N, C-alpha and C positions, 0 to 999 in steps of 0.2 A: 843589541840592537847599535849598528853605527852607521854614519856617512861620509862619504866621500866623494869630491868633487873634483874630477874628470878635466886636467887643464893641460899641464906643461911636464916636460919632465923633470927628474929627480937625479942625484946621483947614486949609487947603491950603497953606500955608506950611510947616509941617513937617512933609509926606505924605512918607510914607520910601520911597526909592529902591532896590529891593532886586537885584541885580546874581545873577545865575541863569545866570551863566558858566559850564561845566565844571570853569574854574580854581581859581575863587572860591575862598577857606574863610574867609570871613568867614559867619558864619549869625545874624539878629538877630529878634526879635521884637516884634512892634509890637502892640496893639490898637489895630484901626483898623474903621470903618465902611465907610467907602470906598478900594475897593482899587484901588492903582498896581500896574505889573508893569514889571519893565524886561526887555528884550527886544529880539534882531535883529528889522533891519526889516523887514515884511511875515511876521513868526509870526506866523501866528492862536491866540490862548489861546484853548482847549476849555472850558466850564465848564457842566457834566452837560451838558445838549442844546444851550447856546446859544453862540456862536462871537463869538468877539472878535476884529477885526484889529485890528492894532498901528499906530499913524502916526507917523512921530516918534518912534521907540524907546520911545511910553509906551501904553499901555489902561486906562482907569478903568470899573469899574463898581461899583453901590451893590449891597448886601450887605440882602438881607431881614433883619426882627428873627425872624423862623422861624429862624431859626439862627444866634444868639447860641449862643457861644463853642461854635460846630464848627469844627472843625480845618482849613483849606486849605493841600494841600502843594503843591508844581507842581513837577516835573521837566521837566527837557529831555532827552528820550530820544538821541536821538542828531541832530544838530544838520547833521550831514554827510549823515546819509544819510535827514531825516526833515526837513520847517519847521514839524513839527508838537507843540504845547508842548500837554500834558494838565492841567490842572486839575477839584481833584474834591471835594466836600464831603464829611466823614464824618459820622458822627452822635455822634462820640463824641471826648471829648479825651487818650483815653488811648494815640490805635491814630496813627502818621502813614504811609500812603501812602507808596512805595517800587516804583518798577516798575523790574523786572529790566533790566536790558542787557543782553539776549538777541536770537535773531534774532524773535522776536514783534513783538518793536518797531520793529522794521525795516522790518515788510510792514504793507500795509493788509489788513483783512477786513471785507470790506462785507455789513451787516446790513439786512434790511427785515423790517416789519412782517408779523404772519400772526396774523391769530385764530384761536385752533387750544388745543387740548385739551391738559392735561400730557403724554397717554401719546401724543400725536400730536410732540409737541415732542420729546419720547425719542425715537420711531423714528425721526426725522427726522434729529437727531444717530449717532443709532446707525449708519443703516443708509449714512453718505456718511462714515463714520472707520473703521467695521471692514470686514473682509475678506466677512464671514460675518454675521448675525444670524439667531436662533432664536425662533421666538412658540410660546407655548406658551399655548394660549386656555383660558380651562377653562370655555367651551360655543363652539360653534361657529357666528360672527353673519356678518353682512354688513362687508364695509368702506366706511368712508366716503367722501366722494369725495376728502380732501384725505389719508385712508389711501392710497387706488390712485393719488395722483398721487406719493403719495413712495415707494410699490415702486415705481412705474414707471420715475422718474427712478434710483431708489438705486444708488450706487454698489456698495453691495456685494449677495453674493447672499441675498433673505430667502426663510425655509422656515421655512412653519408646523405644528406637528409637535403630536402627540398627549400628553396628559400620561398618564405610566406608571411604572412602578419601572424604574427607568434611563433616567431621560428625557434626561439630561446626558451620555450619550457620543454625540451627534453633535456634541455643544459641544466635548468633551474631543478627538473624533478630527480636527478643524479644528487645535485650536491641536497635537497633534501631529505636523502637517505644516506649522504652523510661519505658519497663518494667523488673522490678528487677531479675535474674535469676541465678538458682545452676544449676550446673551439675555434677553427678556423674560418673565417671569413671574411669575402671580398668587403673592400668599405665601401660599396652603392647600395649595399643590403643595411647600414646602421640603420637607415631610418626603423625597420622593422624589428628592428634589438633592440631603440633605444628603450621601450617602458621596462621590459627586464632585466636591464643594464643598469638601469638607476637603481631598481632593485636589490639588485646584487648587492651594487655597488654600496650601500646602508646596509644590508643585511648580513653584509661580508665576515663582521666576527664573530656571526655565531655559527656558520655554513664551512661545509665545506670547500677548500682555497679551488679557487677559480681564474684560470685565465684565457683571452679573446685573445686568439693571434689575428690578426687582420692587414689582409695585404693592401694596401691602399690606390687605388685606381682614377683614374678621372677618364673618360672616352667625351670623343670629341666629332663634332656634326659629321665630319669624316668619318669616323667610328673607330678611326687612331685612338691607342690606348698611350695613357701617361696617369704620373703619378700626380698622387693631388690628400693633401694630409685635410683640406678645406670638412669631408665631414666629421673629422675629431673635434672642427668646435663645441661638435651636440654635447658634447661631455664634459667641457669643463667647468660646471654648478652637477657634476655628479657623485664625484668624491674616489674616484676612480683612478688609478696612475698611469701615467701614461707613459711607457716607455720604450724607447725607438732606439731600430739597429741599422746604421747605413752600410751593409755588404752583407752578403753570404756566409764570410765566419761570424761577422756580429750576430746573425740571424740567429746561428748555435748559439753562441755565448751567452745572449743577453736575453735565450730563452729559457737556459739553464737560470738566470740570476731571474726571471721574470717567476718561473713556478718555483723555485727554494723562495723569493722574497711574499709571494702571495701564501703559502704556507709559516712562513716566518711570521708576517705581520698580519694574516687575514685581514687582506685586503684583497680588493677585485682591481688586478692585472688586465692593459690592454698594453700588449707586444705589438708596436704597429708598426711596418716598413715599408719599400716601395714596388708594389706588386706590380708594375709595369715592367722592373728591371732587374732590382734585386730581387727577387724573388724566383723570378725564372735565368737568371744568369746563373750557368755552372761553373765553380772553381774550385781546385783544390783548397777543399773546407778542415783542418786539424777536427775531429768530431768524439766525443766519448765514445769509448762501445755502451753496446750493451748493457755487459754487466754495470760496467762504471756509474751509469743513470739509473739503474734500477736499486745499485747501492745507493747513491745520490738518493733517490727518492723513498727510503727506506729510514732518510735519518729524521728526525723531529729537533726541533726547537722550540723552546718557549716562548713567547708572544713580549715584544721589546713594546719599550715602555720609551717613547721620546719622538725628537722630529721622523718626521715620515724620512725627511730628503738622506736623513744621516744613516737614519735602518735601511733603506736602501743602500746608501753609500756603503753602509756593513758590514751587508751581503753581498757585495760585491768586493770587498776586500776580504773576505774570507773563502771567498771564492778563487780565490788568485791561487793557490796550491788547488788548484781545479783546474785552471780555464788554463791557466800558465800566461795570464795576459791581467796586469793591471785595468778595468775598468775605471772610470769615473764618470761624476753624473756631468761632469762638467767640466771639461776635458781643455786644457788651454794650450796653442802652440804658438810660437812664433815669438817675438823679441823680449827681454824683462820689461822693455821701455818703449813698448808699443803705443805709437800716437792712432793711427787706426786697426780698428778691429771691426771684425766678421760674428757676428753671433749667429749657428745655423744650429738648423738639425735637417739629420737624412743622410741621403746620398752625396750631397753637392760635398762633405766634407773632407774628403779625401783628395779631390781635386782645389779645394781649397787649399790643405794645405800645402799640397807639391805648389802651390801658385804664393803663399805666400812665403815657401824657404827661397823661392826665386827671386822674386822680390827684395825680400831681404838681403841674398847681394846682390841685389843695386843700389842698395845702402835706404831705401824705405822701410821705415819702422812699425810694423803692419802684426797682426797675430790674428788666429782664430780661435774662437768657445766653440768643440760642436756638446750640444747640448743631446746630451741623452733620457733624460727626465723631465719629459717639457711642464708634463704634470704631477705630484703639485709644486710647487716654485719655493727655492729658500734665500733670501736674499743674503745669508749670512754665508753660503755656500759657495753661491757666483760674486761674491765680494773675492773667498778666496783666490777665485780660479783667475780672476784679469786686474794686469796689471790697473797701478793707479796714474799713470802718464796720459791716458784713453783721455784724447780731443774728438776723434767720431768717429760714432760707431755705427754698424747697420744689423738690422736682423732680418735676415733671411728668412722669408717665411714660401713654402712648398704651400702658394695658393693660387688662386685666378685670382688677378685685377680686383674683378669685377666684389669680390669677398669684401677686399676692405673699404669700398663705396659703402659699406652700409656698420662693416665692425672692425676695429686693430685685429690684427694678427696675435694671436696667445706669445707670439716671441715680444713683439711690440709692446704689446698691455702691459709684460711681467718685468722687461729693460725700460721701458717708460717711470714708474714706479720704482724704482729699484734704484736709478738714477739722481730721485729727489727723495729717498729714505736717509735714516740717518747712517747707514749699511755703507753705505760710497765714501769713501775719507782719500780726495783724488789729492796729487801734486795741488794741482790749481784749484782756486775755488769754483769756477764755472765750471754749471755740468755737462758734461761733453751732447753734444749733437745724436739721436738719433733716427736715423731714417730707413726706413722700409724698402725690400728690397722684396723681389717676386722673381720666384724662378720653378715654375710647375703648375699646376690643374690644366685647365679644358684648354687651356694658354700655352701648355708648355711649347716648344718647337726645336729643339736638341737638350738632351741629355746634358748633364754638370760637365764640362772638361776645362781641364786647368785654363787654357788661354779665354775662357769665362770668367774663371777665377780672378785670373790677373785684370780683369776688365770691371771687375766687382771693388778688388784692392786698390787699383788706381781711378777709378771714378769715385768711389769715399777719398781716396788721399787727396784729388785734385779740386774737385767740384765743390762748389760750394752751396747748390742749390741743396735743399731740405724735403723736396719735392721726394714723394714716393719711385723708383724707379722698376725698370721690370727689365731681366735680362734675358738677349736672343744670340743665340750663336752667332745671327746677320741679319742682314737686314730685308735676306729673300723671306727666311725663315722668316720674319717678323711679319711680311706684310702675310702669309703665306698662313699666318696662324689667327688671323686676323680674321682671315675668311671663313674659316673654318672654325671660327669661335666669333660669331657674328654677336652674341650679347656681350664684349671686352669690344669689339670696335667701336661703341658708345665713350668707351671709358678709356680710350688710346690715349686721348688728349692733356689728363690728369696726369699721367707718368712720365717721365727720361724714360730710354731705352738705352741700355750698354749692353755691345757688340763685344763678340769674344773671338770673332775669328779672323782677327789680323793681329793676335793675340798667340797665338797656340806657340807652342816652344816647339821650331824646326828637327831639333839635334834629336828629339822622343821616337821622331818614328825610325831611329838606324836601330833602335833598342827594341822594339816589335813590328812584328809581322800581323796583318788584320786579312782577313779571307771572307767572302759569302759564298753561301749557296745557297739556289733558288732549288724548288721542284714543285712541281704538280703535284699532288697528293691523288691517287689512285684511287684512293674509294672515298666516292661521291654522296652516297644514298645514306650514311647511315655515318649521324654527325658525333656519335661518340665512337667512332673507328677512324676518322680521316684521318687522315697524313701517318698512321700507321706504318706503312709499309718507310717512307720515307722519311718518319723518326728512326726507324733502323737501320736505316743507310746512314743519319746524321750520328747516332751515334757508335756506330763504328768507326766512320772519318776517328771523330774524337777521342774515342779509344785509343785510334795508332798514335794521332798528337800528342796523346801524354805518356807515352811510354819514354820521350826522353826527360830525364831526370832533370834537365839544368834548365828547365823552362818552365814555365806559369802560361797555363793556359787557362782561357777563360770562354766562355759559350755561352750562346743564348739560341733557342730556336720558337720561333712566332707563325703562327700558323694566320691566316688571312681569308675571308670569305671571296669566292672570285665575284666582279665585278663588272659591269656592261660586258664588252665583250670577250670577258677572260670570264666567262661562266665557271670555270670549275678553281678550287681552294687553291691555297698554291703556300709553300712553306719555306723558310727562309731558317737558317744556319749563320749566327754571325761568328768569325770564332777574333782571337785574338792575342794572339803569340807573344808573351815578352820572355825577353831573350839576356835578360840580364842576373843570371842563375837563381831566381826568382827573389832578392830582394826588393826592399822597396814598398811602400804602397800600391795599390792600384786603384785605380778612379773609372768609376764603370760609364761604359761611354759605349753607344752603338757605333758600329763600322758603318760607316760612311764613304768614305773613300779605302779603299780595299786592294793589298797590294795585287791580289787574284782573286774575280767573281768566278764559279761556278755556275753553268746554265746546262739542268740534268734534260731539259727539251727547248729545241727552238722555238718551240710556238709561242710561248714566254714571254720573249723579243718580242713578242709586233704589238704586246698588252700591256707590257712594263718598261717602266723605262730600270734596264739593269744596267747600261754602260755608265750612265751617272754614278754610280759608284762605283766605279775604278776608275784609282787615282790616275795623275797623267804619267803616261808611258807606263801602266798599269797593262795585265796581263787579263782576257775574256775568254774565257773557256768552253766550247760550246759540244756537247753530246751529241754529234749531229754528224750526218753522210758529207756534209759540204765539202768539197774537195778545191774550189779554187773560189774567187772573190764574186766570182758573175753566177755560184750558185747565193749568195746573201741576198736574198731574196725579200728581207725584214722591210718594216716599216724605217725612213728615208730617216726621219727622226733619233735613228739607233744610227743610223753611220754615218750622219751628225755629231754624234756624241762621238763615238769611235775615233773619226779623222781630228778633230775638233781637240780631244786627250789623247792622241796618238796612243791609244791601245792596239797590244798584241793581239791579236784575233790568235786563238790555240782551239785544235777541231779534232776529233776520235772520234770515230763512229763504234760505241762499245757492245753498243744489239747488233751490229753485224759480228765483229771479234766474237762476240757472246756466240754467238750460233756455232761454231769454231768446236766448242768444248762442249762435254753431256752432262758437265757437273755445277747444277746451279749455283752453290753455291761459292766455288771456280768463279763464275760470270761475273759474281756481286762485288767483286772488287774493281772491277773497272773502274771506275768512276775513283773510289782512293786512290789507284793506278795512277791511272790521267794526271790528277791532281797535285799529287808529287811531283811528277814530272814539270810538272807546270810551277811548282813554289821554288823549286829548287831546294827545297829544306832538305832531302834525304838524297842519295842517288839511287843506282835501281836496285844494285846487292843490298842495301841498308833493307830498302821498303821492302825486297823478296825476305829479307829474312823476318822483320815484324811481322810479316802474312804468312811464313812457315808458320811461324811462333802459333800460329792462328790455325792451323788444320792436322792432320793426323798422317804421318810422313808418308803413307801412300800416295795422298796424292801430291806431296811436293814436285814431284818431277811434271805432272801436270798443269799446276800455281805456274811454277816458274816459265814454263812457255807462253801461257798467256799470259803474265806480267810483257816479259820478254818482248810479246806479239803488241799488246798498250802500247810499253812504252816506247816501240818505236815508231806506231802510227799517228802519236799526236803528233797535227805536221801544223804547219804556222800560214795562215793566207796573208799572201801578199795582195793588197788592192790599193786603189793610185787616192792618193788623200785628197788630189785637187775634186775629183769627179765627187768624193762622199759627201767633203764637204759641203757640197754646194746643192747635193741632194735633198727632196720636198718631202713634207710625210705625207703619206696617200690621202688623210681625208682633205689637206688642205691641198692635196694638188689638184683634188678633181675643180675646186675652187683656182687652183692658180695657174691651171695647163688652158691656158686664152684661145678658147675659138676665135668665128667673125668679131672683127670690132662690133658690129653692130648691133652685137648679141649679148656683149658682156655683161654679167650680173644684171640679164632684164629676170625682175620679180619674183619675188618671194612665194615659194606655190604653196597651200594649200593638199595638196597630192601628196600619199606616202611615198616615198622613193622607187619603193619596190614596184608600187601600181603604173607607175609611167613609165618602168622597162617596161611591163608586162605586154600594157598597150600599146608600141609601139608595132611586135610580133601578131596579136592579137587579130586583127582582119589578116592577117596574110596568113598566120600558118594555124590555126584552128576555130575562125569563125565567131571569134566569142562573139555576143552584141552587149554594145552598153545597156545600164539597166536607162528608164526616164529619169533615175534621179542624181546619174552621174553626167559631169560635164567633160567632154573632153580635154586633150590636154594643149590642141592651139586653139580650144577654144578660150581654153583660161589663160593662153599667152597673148592672145590678142586683148582681151581684160586688164592685161599687166603692162600692155602700151597704151594704152584706151587712157586707165587710172592709174596710174603710176604712184599716185599720193596713198591713194583706198590702198594698193597691194604693197606700199612699200619697196617701189620698182625704181632703182636707179643704173645709170650707165657708169660706170670709170674701171680705174687699174686693179686688178688684184692686187695682194700685199705685197708678195716677189716680186710688180713688175713696176719700172718705171717710168717708163710709158712710152711711145709709141714715133720712133722715128722710120724719115722718107726716102729709100736710094735714094742717090741724086745721080751717083757712076759706078758701074760695075765696066772694072775690064781687068781681061785674062795677061798674064804678063811673059808667060812662056808659050811659046809658040805653039800653035794647032797640030801640028806634027806631034810635038812632044809628049810623052809618058805624063808627066806629071801636068795638071793642072794647078798652075798657080794662079789667086785672080788676089784682085784690089779690093775692096767695097769702100764709099763715101756713103754717107750719111747724114742728113738734115737735121739738125738737133734746133732750128730754132720754137722756140713758143712753145718747149718741153722741159721737163723736170733734172734731163738729161746733164750730167757737170761729175767733169772726170780729172782725176790729177796723173800724173804723170807716173807711168807703171802700172796703173791699173789696169783690169780685164773687160772688156763685154759680155754679160751673159746673152746669147741669143737664142729665143725659144724655137724649134724649126717644127717643120710643120711634113705629115707623114705626102707619099704621092698621091696625091685625088684620084688617080686610073686604078692604081692597089685598092686603095680604100672604097671605092667603087664596085670593084669588084669582088672583094674580100663582103663587103653588104652582103650582095647577092647573093652568095652562097649561104650567106646566114640564115637570107630569105626577111632581109630590114628592111624596111621602107627607109632609105635616106634623108627623107625628108619631116618623118616622123619627129615629133619634138619629145624630148627627155629631159627630166628635172635632176641635176646632182646638189650634194648637202656640201656644204661649202661652210669650212671654217674657217675666220675671221681671226688673227694673231691683232691681240690689244696692248697698248703700252699701259703701262703703270697707271692707276687711277684713271683710266677709263673704260668707261662702259664700252662693249661690244658693240659694233656699228657695220652696216652692210647687209645686204640679204642672205639667209642660212640656206636659199638655193639657187642654183643657175640650169636656165633655160636654156638648150641648145638645142640642134638638128642630131641627130647621129652620125652622118657626115660629118660635122662641127668634130662631136664626141670620138671619132677614131680618125681624122684629121689631127686636129691639134693637141686631143689631152691624150690618149692610148697609146702605150707605145706597144704596139698589134704587130709589127714588121721588126719587132725586137727579140732579142732571142730569149729562149723561156731558160728560166731554175727549176731543178729536179722538184721541185713543188708543187708545179707545176703538172710534172706527170705524174707525180699524185693525184692530186684535184681532177685529171679524167680518171686517172684507173676506179675513184669512186665511184666517179659519174656512168664510168663504160655499161654499157648493156648489151654489146655484142661479143662474145664470146670468146672471138677469136682476137681481138681487137683489147678484149683483157687480159689473153694471155699474151701479147707483145709490148703490154707497157708493164707488164708482171717484171718481165724480163730485164724491161729495160731500168728497171728500179734495183732487180738484184743483184746480188754481187758479180754474179757472171755475165750480165749484162751490161760491165763498167766499158767495154771497148766497143757496145756499140753507141752507146750514151755518148761515150768521146767522140767518134764518130759524127753524130750527131750537131756536137758544139761545136767541133771542127767546121763541117759544111754550113752549119749558122743557121739550122734549123728556126726558123721565129713561129711567134704563138700561131700567128692565122695560118701555114700549114700546117704545124699540129692539130686543129680544128679541121681542118680538109683531110686529116688522113682516118682521122678516127669521127667519123661524125658521131657516131650511138653517144659518145662523149663529150659531146657540146655541151658547154653549162649553160646554166638561164644567163640571160643576157646582166640583170640585178648581179649574178657570181661571177659573170666576166668581168664584171667595168673592177669588183674587188681582186680579182685574180690576178688582171695585165695589170703591169707598175705603167705611172704615169710616163711622160715625155721629161726628159731632162735635159735645161739646159746645157748649151755649151758655151763654155767660155775662152775668148778670145784673147789675147793681150791687144790692150790701144795701139795701133801703130802711128800715132799724131799727139800731138799737141796742142791743149787747146787755147793756151797763150796766141799759138801760132795761126791755129784756126779755129776761132770763138765758135763760130756756130757748126761745125761737123765734127763727124768721126769717124778715123777710116778703119781697117782692121786689113791684113795679109792672112789669106786661107789657101792651105791645099785641099782638093779634091783628097778624100781615104779613102781608095778602092784597093780589094785582094782580090783574089781567085782561090774558092776554097779545093783541098787536094781531088776535091769531082771532081772541078773544073767549072765550078760554077762561080762567074763573076756576079759582085760581090761592094757597094759605096756604102762609105758612111750616111744615114741618115739628116744629118745637120750639115754637110758637105753637101750631100745631094742636094738639100733644102736648100743655100746659099748661093749654089754654082747655076738654079735654075731663077732666082728674082730677080726682076723687073726693073728699070727705073719707075720711081713713081710709086711703088710698092709698099706699105708698112708695116715695119719688122716691131713685135715686143722683144722688149729689150732693156737692160740691169744693168748696170755698171756695178764692179766686187773689185777689193780690193785685192793685192796681188804683194810679193815678195819686193820687186823689182822699185827699186827707189832713189832717184838722184841724192846724191850729198846736199847737207845743207847749205853746205858750200859752194857758191858756182865755182870759186878757182881750184877746187881740190879736182887732180887729175882721174878719169874714169877710163877703164879697159874694160870693152866688150868682147865678145866673144858671140856671136851669130850662126848660127848652118842653119840654109836654110829657111822656114818662115819663123823660124827665131829672131831674124831678124826686126821681128814686128815692134817690140819695145824699145830697139836703139836706134829707130827710126824715129820716134819720137824723143827720146831723149836727145839726139842731134837738132830735133828740130826748137826743143826748147833753150837750149846751149843759142842756135844760134838765134833766136828772139831774145834771150836776156841781151846778147849781145847787140842788135841792134841798137839797144835802149840805152847803151854803155855803162852795161853793167862787163867788167871786164872775169872774163871765165878762164877755167883751166883746161891743159891741156888733154885729148882727146883724142883714144886709138881707139881702134877698131880692128876686129879680125870676123872678116867674113869666107864662111865655106860653101861650095853648091856643087854640083857635077862638072857644068859647063858653063864657061864664064858667056857663049854666043847666045844660052837658052835659057839658064837661072842663075843670072846678075839681078839682083832681084833692086828695082830704086838705084842699079847704075848710074844713070846718069845725074840722076840728084846725088851721091856718095859724090862721083866725080867731081862738082860742081864745091860740093861743099870742101873737099879736100881741096883745090884752085882755090878754093876763100881762106884758105887755113883756119879754116874750125879745124877741120879732124886733121889733127899734126901728123899719125901715121895711121894709114890705109894698108892694109897687106889684108888680099883676097888669094885663098887657098879652090882652086877649081882640082879637085880630086882626077879627071880624065878629059884633062885637058891633055895633057902628056903620057906615055907610057907607065913612069911609075908614079903611082897615085900622092896626090899631097891634100896633107887636112890642116887645119885650122891650128892643130895641138902640133906639126910643123914648124908651122910661121911664128909661132909663140913661144920657140925656143930655137928660134931665130936672134928672136931680139932682148936677149938676157940684159944684156945691159941698159936698153932701155925699161924693161919691165923692171930690171930692180932699183931705175932711177923713178916713176912713176910710185910704183905700191909700195920700196922700200924706204925710201928716203921723202917723199911728197905724202907720204901715207896716203894714198889713192885707193881707189876702191874698183871691185874687180869684178864685172858678172857676163854668167854665161848662160845661154837661153838656146834650145832645142833639145835629142834625144838624147839619150842617160847616157849610148855606148860611149864617144869623148874622154865623159869627167875624168875620170884616173889618171888618162894619157896629159889633158890638161891638165890635171895637176902635177904630177909628177914635173909639166917644163916649166911651172914655175917654181918649185923645187932646186929644180936643175938651175933657175936662173936666180935663185937666194944663196947653193951654196957656192958657185961659181964664180959670182959677182958682190952677190951681197954679203959674201964675207959669214955667211952663217954653218953649221955644220946641216946634216938633212935632220936632227931630231930639234933645231934651233926654226929649221925653215918649216917643217911639221906643225910646232907650235903656233910657228905667225900666222899660219893659215888660218890653224883652228882660231886665234886671238883676233884675228881678218873678220873669222865669221862670225863670231859673239858681237863685234864690234858694227854689224853691218857692211861691210867693207870686202866680204866674200859672199856672193851673191849667186845660190843657183837657180834655174828655173827650167826644169828638164823634167821629160815626159817620155 
């Protein structure tokens, strides 16, 4: 046996030759980089996973810099029985590997790589090492394919039992007859097992060996599952051994350790692990084969005498040859002279080790101790693991904070006693400060990440507080955890909080890809079978991802019961792929920000916040028949998330494509094909090859055609970020869409919403009479107005409406006979909350045409004056109670005039809703044809003709939904945003807008006009409008002396009028302002020179330095603003390059490329740059906010 410290190079001439024969007495140490071992000829030396054959008595290999100061120990185990010597790298210089000369070393234990979960790995070990395995599932569930295989091949008898008082009697009975047993139980059921466990622990010396594998879980009030080791506290005086696993690989290996230790020590072993994540996470695990496990079960050892912890460590040492990994009950990782150390049990260890390595590189002396044997505790062995330079140490407990209110955590207790004992021999006299940290239990809000680990280490190194602290991913998740764990809220003030979100390692994303799959479970009635089909789909997808041996794949499947509107259960698949060739530790973290999210049913988007799971700039793949952004009629909150995160929405109708093939097995690969197209992991040919390997050759032609069709049909939807950003959630829009001012937020109605919708038509359609006990909606509304305090009724603005403004001026700027109606509107903001800054926009809430509303209500046989009650959802600020009414009372005229977009363009989902309700066969046939693939041309024609909701309801009278349904099927009227055309400094009591009427003629000759501009074109002076102020990318430079260059087309002039007014006001106050250049474009100067008199006056006054107008149709050849920009190369090079000016473009998208090219030309021909430099300069200007586009 010898030790070598690897640290630096030595020359070939003085390379040591180390004798490894059993009789050698000499042990030498050298600091070397190239390793030479002398051993008998033909003996292979195994280092980690690589074997080196010795020739002529020598073998050489190079040790990389990543293992500097690591200890290498080699032991020839038994030359007479085996020709194998084993070399292994250990991460600390304090420990030396010494494999036992036992019968374990003389046998071979083959291993194989499997993709399985921690729970499956445990079951595999238990079913081949024990005689009996007793399962106690919390809920009846269907076994997966691997679990079924394990049970089928099991050496043990595997029995599934119900959880009830006395549930462990079966285990006790099996042990009483001498049969070794294992039990798999969830931690929530431990109270039912406690009496039996205490008895088994006391009688373990005289009974057959027993191991209880405990999946530790905690269920929060919101039914979310997290891990917690808190239930194990009840066993601290039982005499049982508590052994922990922190990963799926450890679940397998330490399950082996647990069974061998139970047999050798005659002690009750409790093998526990994270049931929320580690137990369910699937990863590549090196498992012993069935033959190896059965060979291991047949080996017997006599009971050992001495310290129990030492005996457990001896088992780990002896199993090194079997498991090919040296485990330790207390394993240290970090600096030899660490001053700040975290002691942890469980799955947080991997992230903490990575965090410690990173912090060490930054110069912080930190370390981590992973405790695998929680009880019993050995002060002597714990002292051997710790550096003696510690100043502060944290015991990181996986429990809820409230648990520490009544007693200290087990780690904290053990450590506080240890540091006061004689076993602690520190460099300094003072005992280190012991702090408790909490990261689990029902309070848990995110799985431990590297960033969270860094936050803990930094808090330990910098904070002086001795208070316990709670570990949280972010403040938002911490607050959410308090809401879902009310028992913790009262304890929150007793703890510090450590947030890890800001310390995540940004570069790590380059080496991993994360994916999320959402799917409805098709089987709803049978709990045991729920999710089976979805599981098969997930399993086949993960199987394809595992085909690449250069990557590591970790996956977790979760199931959730439906709640609220989402009554169907949902399954999710989280996948993390490491692209680093399989090296390094893997932290067990949930996928929170996926590169690609796949949704197999678009209905999921209406009930779950799927978009929040997509990372910034990521992709969302939806299996649906959507073709355009207009088809996306999901909750507006979804659209806001998509737009704010710049998510790329991809769609493919795999159901429609599947109808083209008769083979169901081939059709089932549609999701995988679309996913690989979206992910970019493989190209089409690789995906086809992977799929063909799963099918017989006669199906390859069909498969090739189907894969090609799916690959080509994956479309990217183009949506308006500006419109989607200001969308309002459906539930909130009922509250937000403002009816008449006089009835805003009148009253909290006590009548259910559906009944109020019913009453509006009851008197006219079915003659239904009210019962004597029922009060009419009209009566209730009167009561609400008469007794507002009793009914908690009040007037007020909705959450998203800032205030009401009064129209004071409406002026058409173009001639009456001109085709384009451009008008100017001014609104009084006196005594309102309207405050705006330069460049911001005004959101205006428009109304439907009153005559058309009355006509629609007549065709629908609804009394316009009947009252309706709409549910209201109020946004509340942090730590504030919900305020305002939960219902809004209004008339049906107000509802369809001010709230519902009944004259908007319906998506395909509305056609489907009509088909489901139609009773007339002819109408059903027509609707079905429109939804069929063959009817896509007719559907497109209807879209092009701007067929409205109202027109469809008139066309298909038998399909008319009930009013309560109609209110959920028809979206709310969306506010329209207009750039503000005034400066508040120059106009402190008014806001101005510049608007053009949006109208068009359809291919069929139908004249249409936009809802908002139609409304605003007809407003009268004195009329009140509901408005809100919205932010914009248009902002003036902070320094008023910076030059500004503005290019506006048509109504794109609006923000630039505000810019000029702002500069004019500043100059009037004595502030020196910089040059102003304006390029304005329209068709005719005589008809469309918007604000021409003002612009000419500003130019004459010298405020506008350069006024360049391009009137495209006033001459034979058309002239556009890009032409004017191209003429001013010298001016633009000076303003933008030499004076670092700002450039702005506002208007339609079509001139963007030409305008940019004109700037590039200016920079190259006058500015002295080449094209690459010119383009780079524009990009830098964009990043600095000096090149701003607001186009539509």
